[in-house]
C-alpha positions as a Markdown table, in Angstrom:
| # | Residue | x | y | z |
|---|---|---|---|---|
| 1 | Unk | -14.5 | 12.2 | 5.9 |
| 2 | Unk | -16.0 | 9.0 | 4.8 |
| 3 | Unk | -19.7 | 8.2 | 6.1 |
| 4 | Unk | -18.5 | 5.5 | 8.2 |
| 5 | Unk | -16.1 | 8.1 | 10.3 |
| 6 | Unk | -18.8 | 10.8 | 10.3 |
| 7 | Unk | -21.1 | 8.0 | 12.0 |
| 8 | Unk | -18.3 | 7.3 | 14.5 |
| 9 | Unk | -18.2 | 11.0 | 15.1 |
| 10 | Unk | -21.9 | 11.3 | 15.8 |
| 11 | Unk | -21.9 | 7.9 | 17.9 |
| 12 | Unk | -19.2 | 9.2 | 20.3 |
| 13 | Unk | -20.1 | 12.4 | 20.8 |
| 14 | Unk | -22.2 | 11.3 | 23.9 |
| 15 | Unk | -18.9 | 9.9 | 25.6 |
| 16 | Unk | -17.3 | 13.0 | 26.1 |
| 17 | Unk | -13.7 | 12.4 | 27.7 |
| 18 | Unk | -11.0 | 14.6 | 28.2 |
| 19 | Unk | -7.4 | 13.6 | 26.1 |
| 20 | Unk | -3.9 | 14.5 | 25.7 |
| 21 | Unk | -2.1 | 14.0 | 22.7 |
| 22 | Unk | 1.8 | 13.7 | 23.0 |
| 23 | Unk | 3.2 | 13.9 | 19.2 |
| 24 | Unk | 1.4 | 16.4 | 16.8 |
| 25 | Unk | 3.3 | 15.6 | 13.5 |
| 26 | Unk | 1.6 | 14.6 | 10.4 |
| 27 | Unk | -0.1 | 11.5 | 12.0 |
| 28 | Unk | -0.9 | 13.2 | 15.6 |
| 29 | Unk | -2.4 | 16.3 | 14.4 |
| 30 | Unk | -5.3 | 14.9 | 12.4 |
| 31 | Unk | -6.0 | 12.4 | 14.7 |
| 32 | Unk | -6.3 | 14.5 | 17.6 |
| 33 | Unk | -8.5 | 16.9 | 15.6 |
| 34 | Unk | -11.0 | 13.9 | 14.5 |
| 35 | Unk | -11.3 | 13.5 | 18.7 |
| 36 | Unk | -11.9 | 17.0 | 18.9 |
| 37 | Unk | -14.7 | 16.9 | 16.2 |
| 38 | Unk | -15.9 | 14.0 | 18.0 |
| 39 | Unk | -17.0 | 16.4 | 20.8 |
| 40 | Unk | -13.9 | 15.3 | 23.0 |
| 41 | Unk | -12.0 | 17.7 | 24.9 |
| 42 | Unk | -8.0 | 17.4 | 23.4 |
| 43 | Unk | -5.0 | 18.9 | 24.7 |
| 44 | Unk | -1.8 | 18.3 | 22.7 |
| 45 | Unk | 1.8 | 18.6 | 23.2 |
| 46 | Unk | 5.0 | 18.6 | 20.8 |
| 47 | Unk | 8.2 | 19.8 | 21.1 |
| 48 | Unk | 8.3 | 21.6 | 17.9 |
| 49 | Unk | 6.5 | 25.1 | 18.3 |
| 50 | Unk | 5.5 | 25.1 | 14.5 |
| 51 | Unk | 3.8 | 21.5 | 15.2 |
| 52 | Unk | 2.0 | 22.8 | 18.5 |
| 53 | Unk | 0.7 | 26.1 | 15.8 |
| 54 | Unk | -0.4 | 24.0 | 13.0 |
| 55 | Unk | -2.3 | 21.7 | 15.7 |
| 56 | Unk | -4.4 | 24.8 | 17.4 |
| 57 | Unk | -5.3 | 25.9 | 13.5 |
| 58 | Unk | -7.0 | 22.4 | 13.5 |
| 59 | Unk | -8.8 | 23.1 | 16.6 |
| 60 | Unk | -6.8 | 21.1 | 19.1 |
| 61 | Unk | -5.8 | 22.6 | 22.3 |
| 62 | Unk | -2.4 | 23.0 | 23.0 |
| 63 | Unk | 0.2 | 22.9 | 25.9 |
| 64 | Unk | 3.2 | 24.1 | 26.8 |
| 65 | Unk | 4.5 | 20.9 | 28.2 |
| 66 | Unk | 3.4 | 17.2 | 28.4 |
| 67 | Unk | 3.0 | 17.6 | 31.9 |
| 68 | Unk | 0.3 | 20.6 | 31.5 |
| 69 | Unk | -1.4 | 18.5 | 28.6 |
| 70 | Unk | -2.1 | 15.4 | 31.1 |
| 71 | Unk | -3.4 | 17.4 | 33.9 |
| 72 | Unk | -6.9 | 15.9 | 34.7 |
| 73 | Unk | -7.0 | 13.9 | 31.5 |
| 74 | Unk | -8.7 | 10.3 | 31.0 |
| 75 | Unk | -6.6 | 9.0 | 28.5 |
| 76 | Unk | -3.1 | 10.2 | 27.0 |
| 77 | Unk | -2.3 | 9.1 | 23.5 |
| 78 | Unk | 1.6 | 9.2 | 22.6 |
| 79 | Unk | 2.4 | 9.2 | 18.8 |
| 80 | Unk | 6.1 | 9.7 | 18.7 |
| 81 | Unk | 8.9 | 8.7 | 16.2 |
| 82 | Unk | 10.5 | 5.7 | 18.0 |
| 83 | Unk | 10.4 | 3.7 | 21.1 |
| 84 | Unk | 13.1 | 5.4 | 22.9 |
| 85 | Unk | 11.0 | 8.7 | 22.7 |
| 86 | Unk | 8.0 | 7.0 | 24.0 |
| 87 | Unk | 10.2 | 5.5 | 27.0 |
| 88 | Unk | 11.4 | 8.9 | 27.8 |
| 89 | Unk | 8.1 | 10.9 | 27.4 |
| 90 | Unk | 6.7 | 8.4 | 29.5 |
| 91 | Unk | 9.0 | 7.1 | 32.1 |
| 92 | Unk | 11.8 | 9.7 | 32.6 |
| 93 | Unk | 12.0 | 11.3 | 35.6 |
| 94 | Unk | 9.5 | 14.2 | 35.5 |
| 95 | Unk | 7.9 | 12.5 | 32.7 |
| 96 | Unk | 3.9 | 11.8 | 31.8 |
| 97 | Unk | 3.5 | 9.1 | 34.4 |
| 98 | Unk | 5.0 | 11.5 | 37.3 |
| 99 | Unk | 2.0 | 13.8 | 36.4 |
| 100 | Unk | -0.8 | 11.3 | 35.4 |
| 101 | Unk | -4.1 | 11.3 | 37.4 |
| 102 | Unk | -5.0 | 8.1 | 38.8 |
| 103 | Unk | -7.2 | 6.0 | 36.8 |
| 104 | Unk | -6.1 | 7.4 | 33.5 |
| 105 | Unk | -5.2 | 5.1 | 30.7 |
| 106 | Unk | -2.2 | 5.4 | 28.0 |
| 107 | Unk | -2.7 | 4.1 | 24.5 |
| 108 | Unk | 0.7 | 4.2 | 22.2 |
| 109 | Unk | -0.1 | 4.6 | 18.7 |
| 110 | Unk | 3.6 | 5.3 | 17.8 |
| 111 | Unk | 5.3 | 2.7 | 15.5 |
| 112 | Unk | 7.9 | 1.2 | 17.6 |
| 113 | Unk | 9.9 | -2.1 | 18.5 |
| 114 | Unk | 8.0 | -4.8 | 19.7 |
| 115 | Unk | 10.4 | -5.3 | 22.8 |
| 116 | Unk | 9.9 | -1.8 | 23.8 |
| 117 | Unk | 6.4 | -2.2 | 23.3 |
| 118 | Unk | 6.2 | -4.7 | 25.8 |
| 119 | Unk | 8.4 | -3.5 | 28.4 |
| 120 | Unk | 6.1 | -0.1 | 28.2 |
| 121 | Unk | 3.3 | -2.6 | 29.2 |
| 122 | Unk | 5.5 | -3.7 | 32.5 |
| 123 | Unk | 6.7 | 0.0 | 33.0 |
| 124 | Unk | 3.2 | 1.6 | 32.6 |
| 125 | Unk | 1.3 | -1.2 | 34.4 |
| 126 | Unk | 3.9 | -1.1 | 37.1 |
| 127 | Unk | 2.9 | 2.4 | 38.0 |
| 128 | Unk | -0.6 | 1.7 | 38.4 |
| 129 | Unk | -2.1 | 2.7 | 34.9 |
| 130 | Unk | -3.9 | 0.8 | 32.2 |
| 131 | Unk | -2.0 | 0.5 | 28.8 |
| 132 | Unk | -2.5 | -0.4 | 25.1 |
| 133 | Unk | -0.1 | -0.5 | 22.3 |
| 134 | Unk | -2.1 | 0.4 | 19.4 |
| 135 | Unk | -0.3 | 1.5 | 16.2 |
| 136 | Unk | -2.1 | 2.4 | 13.3 |
| 137 | Unk | -2.3 | 1.9 | 9.5 |
| 138 | Unk | -3.7 | 3.9 | 6.5 |
| 139 | Unk | -1.2 | 7.1 | 6.0 |
| 140 | Unk | -1.9 | 10.7 | 6.5 |
| 141 | Unk | -4.9 | 10.6 | 4.2 |
| 142 | Unk | -6.7 | 7.9 | 6.6 |
| 143 | Unk | -5.8 | 10.2 | 9.8 |
| 144 | Unk | -7.4 | 12.8 | 7.9 |
| 145 | Unk | -10.3 | 11.0 | 6.8 |
| 146 | Unk | -10.9 | 9.0 | 10.4 |
| 147 | Unk | -10.5 | 5.9 | 8.4 |
| 148 | Unk | -7.4 | 4.1 | 9.9 |
| 149 | Unk | -6.9 | 0.5 | 10.9 |
| 150 | Unk | -6.0 | 0.3 | 14.7 |
| 151 | Unk | -4.0 | -2.5 | 15.8 |
| 152 | Unk | -4.4 | -2.8 | 19.5 |
| 153 | Unk | -2.4 | -5.1 | 21.8 |
| 154 | Unk | -3.3 | -5.5 | 25.6 |
| 155 | Unk | -6.3 | -6.3 | 27.7 |
| 156 | Unk | -9.5 | -6.2 | 25.8 |
| 157 | Unk | -11.2 | -4.4 | 28.7 |
| 158 | Unk | -8.8 | -1.5 | 28.4 |
| 159 | Unk | -9.8 | -1.5 | 24.6 |
| 160 | Unk | -13.3 | -1.2 | 25.3 |
| 161 | Unk | -12.4 | 1.6 | 27.6 |
| 162 | Unk | -11.2 | 3.6 | 24.8 |
| 163 | Unk | -13.2 | 2.4 | 22.0 |
| 164 | Unk | -15.4 | 5.7 | 21.6 |
| 165 | Unk | -12.2 | 7.4 | 21.0 |
| 166 | Unk | -10.5 | 5.0 | 18.7 |
| 167 | Unk | -14.0 | 4.7 | 16.9 |
| 168 | Unk | -13.5 | 8.6 | 16.2 |
| 169 | Unk | -10.3 | 7.9 | 14.2 |
| 170 | Unk | -10.8 | 4.7 | 12.6 |
| 171 | Unk | -12.6 | 3.0 | 9.9 |
| 172 | Unk | -11.6 | -0.4 | 11.4 |
| 173 | Unk | -10.2 | -1.9 | 14.9 |
| 174 | Unk | -8.4 | -5.4 | 15.6 |
| 175 | Unk | -7.7 | -6.4 | 18.9 |
| 176 | Unk | -4.6 | -8.3 | 18.2 |
| 177 | Unk | -3.9 | -10.2 | 21.3 |
| 178 | Unk | -1.5 | -9.4 | 24.6 |
| 179 | Unk | 0.9 | -6.8 | 25.1 |
| 180 | Unk | 3.2 | -6.1 | 22.2 |
| 181 | Unk | 1.0 | -7.9 | 19.6 |
| 182 | Unk | -0.6 | -4.4 | 18.2 |
| 183 | Unk | 3.2 | -3.7 | 17.4 |
| 184 | Unk | 3.7 | -7.3 | 15.7 |
| 185 | Unk | 0.9 | -6.6 | 13.2 |
| 186 | Unk | 1.8 | -3.4 | 12.2 |
| 187 | Unk | 5.9 | -4.9 | 12.1 |
| 188 | Unk | 4.5 | -7.4 | 9.7 |
| 189 | Unk | 1.9 | -5.4 | 7.6 |
| 190 | Unk | 4.4 | -2.4 | 7.0 |
| 191 | Unk | 7.2 | -4.9 | 5.7 |
| 192 | Unk | 4.6 | -6.0 | 3.3 |
| 193 | Unk | 3.6 | -2.6 | 2.4 |
| 194 | Unk | 7.4 | -1.8 | 1.6 |
| 195 | Unk | 7.6 | -4.7 | -0.6 |
| 196 | Unk | 4.6 | -3.2 | -2.4 |
| 197 | Unk | 6.0 | 0.0 | -2.9 |
| 198 | Unk | 9.0 | -1.0 | -4.7 |
| 199 | Unk | 7.3 | -3.6 | -6.6 |
| 200 | Unk | 4.6 | -0.9 | -7.6 |
| 201 | Unk | 7.4 | 1.3 | -8.7 |
| 202 | Unk | 9.1 | -1.0 | -10.8 |
| 203 | Unk | 5.8 | -1.9 | -12.3 |
| 204 | Unk | 4.8 | 1.9 | -13.2 |
| 205 | Unk | 8.2 | 2.3 | -14.8 |
| 206 | Unk | 7.9 | -0.8 | -16.9 |
| 207 | Unk | 4.6 | -0.3 | -18.0 |
| 208 | Unk | 5.1 | 3.2 | -19.1 |
| 209 | Unk | 8.7 | 2.1 | -21.1 |
| 210 | Unk | 6.6 | -0.6 | -22.6 |
| 211 | Unk | 4.1 | 2.0 | -24.1 |
| 212 | Unk | 1.2 | 1.8 | -22.1 |
| 213 | Unk | -0.6 | 4.8 | -21.2 |
| 214 | Unk | -0.2 | 5.3 | -17.1 |
| 215 | Unk | -3.9 | 5.6 | -16.5 |
| 216 | Unk | -5.4 | 3.0 | -18.9 |
| 217 | Unk | -2.7 | 0.6 | -17.2 |
| 218 | Unk | -3.6 | 1.9 | -13.8 |
| 219 | Unk | -7.5 | 1.3 | -14.2 |
| 220 | Unk | -7.0 | -2.3 | -15.2 |
| 221 | Unk | -4.2 | -3.1 | -12.5 |
| 222 | Unk | -6.6 | -1.4 | -10.0 |
| 223 | Unk | -9.3 | -4.3 | -10.9 |
| 224 | Unk | -6.9 | -7.2 | -11.7 |
| 225 | Unk | -4.0 | -9.4 | -9.7 |
| 226 | Unk | -1.8 | -6.3 | -9.3 |
| 227 | Unk | -4.1 | -4.3 | -7.4 |
| 228 | Unk | -3.2 | -3.2 | -3.8 |
| 229 | Unk | -3.9 | -0.3 | -1.4 |
| 230 | Unk | -0.2 | 1.0 | -2.2 |
| 231 | Unk | -1.6 | 1.2 | -5.9 |
| 232 | Unk | -4.8 | 2.8 | -5.4 |
| 233 | Unk | -3.3 | 5.5 | -2.9 |
| 234 | Unk | 0.3 | 5.9 | -4.0 |
| 235 | Unk | 0.3 | 5.2 | -7.6 |
| 236 | Unk | 3.7 | 7.2 | -8.8 |
| 237 | Unk | 2.9 | 8.6 | -11.9 |
| 238 | Unk | 1.6 | 12.3 | -12.0 |
| 239 | Unk | -1.9 | 12.6 | -12.9 |
| 240 | Unk | -3.1 | 9.2 | -12.1 |
| 241 | Unk | -4.2 | 9.2 | -8.4 |
| 242 | Unk | -5.4 | 12.8 | -7.6 |
| 243 | Unk | -4.2 | 12.2 | -3.8 |
| 244 | Unk | -0.9 | 10.6 | -4.7 |
| 245 | Unk | 2.7 | 12.3 | -3.6 |
| 246 | Unk | 4.1 | 12.2 | -6.9 |
| 247 | Unk | 1.7 | 14.9 | -7.8 |
| 248 | Unk | 3.3 | 17.2 | -5.0 |
| 249 | Unk | 6.9 | 16.5 | -5.6 |
| 250 | Unk | 6.9 | 13.6 | -3.2 |
| 251 | Unk | 6.1 | 16.1 | -0.5 |
| 252 | Unk | 4.3 | 14.9 | 2.9 |
| 253 | Unk | 3.2 | 11.4 | 3.2 |
| 254 | Unk | 5.2 | 8.3 | 4.5 |
| 255 | Unk | 8.7 | 9.7 | 4.5 |
| 256 | Unk | 11.6 | 7.3 | 2.8 |
| 257 | Unk | 13.1 | 7.6 | 6.5 |
| 258 | Unk | 10.4 | 6.4 | 8.2 |
| 259 | Unk | 9.5 | 3.3 | 6.2 |
| 260 | Unk | 13.2 | 2.7 | 6.4 |
| 261 | Unk | 12.8 | 2.9 | 10.1 |
| 262 | Unk | 9.8 | 0.5 | 10.4 |
| 263 | Unk | 11.0 | -1.9 | 7.8 |
| 264 | Unk | 13.9 | -2.1 | 10.2 |
| 265 | Unk | 12.1 | -3.2 | 12.9 |
| 266 | Unk | 10.5 | -6.1 | 10.5 |
| 267 | Unk | 14.2 | -7.0 | 10.1 |
| 268 | Unk | 14.9 | -7.1 | 13.9 |
| 269 | Unk | 12.1 | -9.3 | 14.5 |
| 270 | Unk | 13.1 | -11.3 | 11.5 |
| 271 | Unk | 16.4 | -12.0 | 13.2 |
| 272 | Unk | 15.1 | -12.5 | 16.9 |
| 273 | Unk | 12.5 | -15.2 | 15.3 |
| 274 | Unk | 15.0 | -16.9 | 12.9 |
| 275 | Unk | 13.0 | -15.9 | 9.9 |
| 276 | Unk | 14.7 | -15.2 | 6.5 |
| 277 | Unk | 13.6 | -12.2 | 4.9 |
| 278 | Unk | 15.4 | -11.6 | 1.6 |
| 279 | Unk | 13.0 | -9.4 | -0.4 |
| 280 | Unk | 12.5 | -7.1 | 3.0 |
| 281 | Unk | 16.4 | -7.1 | 3.1 |
| 282 | Unk | 16.8 | -5.7 | -0.7 |
| 283 | Unk | 14.1 | -3.3 | 0.0 |
| 284 | Unk | 15.8 | -2.0 | 2.5 |
| 285 | Unk | 18.9 | -1.5 | 0.3 |
| 286 | Unk | 17.0 | 0.7 | -1.7 |
| 287 | Unk | 15.7 | 2.6 | 0.8 |
| 288 | Unk | 19.2 | 3.1 | 2.2 |
| 289 | Unk | 20.2 | 4.3 | -1.2 |
| 290 | Unk | 17.7 | 7.2 | -1.1 |
| 291 | Unk | 18.5 | 8.2 | 2.1 |
| 292 | Unk | 22.2 | 8.6 | 0.7 |
| 293 | Unk | 21.1 | 10.4 | -2.2 |
| 294 | Unk | 19.2 | 13.1 | 0.1 |
| 295 | Unk | 15.8 | 11.6 | -0.5 |
| 296 | Unk | 14.8 | 10.7 | 3.1 |
| 297 | Unk | 12.5 | 13.1 | 3.8 |
| 298 | Unk | 10.5 | 12.9 | 0.4 |
| 299 | Unk | 7.5 | 10.1 | 0.2 |
| 300 | Unk | 8.3 | 6.6 | -0.4 |
| 301 | Unk | 6.6 | 6.4 | -3.6 |
| 302 | Unk | 10.0 | 8.6 | -4.7 |
| 303 | Unk | 11.3 | 4.9 | -5.1 |
| 304 | Unk | 10.1 | 5.3 | -8.7 |
| 305 | Unk | 12.7 | 7.8 | -9.2 |
| 306 | Unk | 15.4 | 5.1 | -8.2 |
| 307 | Unk | 14.0 | 2.8 | -10.8 |
| 308 | Unk | 13.4 | 5.3 | -13.8 |
| 309 | Unk | 16.9 | 6.4 | -13.2 |
| 310 | Unk | 15.9 | 10.1 | -12.5 |
| 311 | Unk | 18.3 | 9.8 | -9.6 |
| 312 | Unk | 21.6 | 7.7 | -10.1 |
| 313 | Unk | 22.0 | 4.7 | -7.4 |
| 314 | Unk | 25.3 | 5.0 | -5.5 |
| 315 | Unk | 28.1 | 2.8 | -6.4 |
| 316 | Unk | 28.3 | -0.1 | -4.2 |
């Protein structure tokens, strides 16, 4: 855990709050665990028994239902795969809003479409509860280290109420504006990441085939104009970046399926705003090919295997 994250954790101990966490996946569990480490009382729920068991191993309390998890809480966080899951969990009959105590605040940290995020603001506030859309950037490693970037849309006074919680999970917090603006920022950011990942895969393969030592090339690129967060975190040649997914056969991390979902959100936003996105569209076809070839569950850095010919592109 970084020094900044440790300082956040120390500072938030005096603000102990009761928190429900809905969605205990690769991101949700370490984020909830950081809240526990900061001294907050956290109860989580996930439909997956394995996910609940893993969260319990990380000292996160677990409930047998979302309704049980949100009993008597101050704040509920949702971290779910798509907008339809968030809307269902919150607003379906017998859902979270039917069991949430008066005054509780709802924070959605899922990555979902902007339209649904704005609808959720209306639905949740219409039921009398404050709401924020607050997606994150920084990946699983950032979730584990407590160094995520939070992009928060909604009233600033709502952000201030939960800032002690977010600080336990974040390296940086940005108030992006009104309802849906957090998701808008995440949408554009992840589109740039997807394009960057494709360029990174092509550059790494080209450098090797030109006879460059991968470590030497990485060292120079990381202090030159090719430098990026993706390069420093996910360089796709084994043995160069210790934490990179290539060193664990691309297991874990940011799956191709999820990157394709996020890129799809950006393409939808481009269509709705009459914004041409030809490069992002091309990268989406690469991700579609990876999924068709059975690599959808692998980390997105596995794009390098499409570039180097380890896996063969399907015929058009």
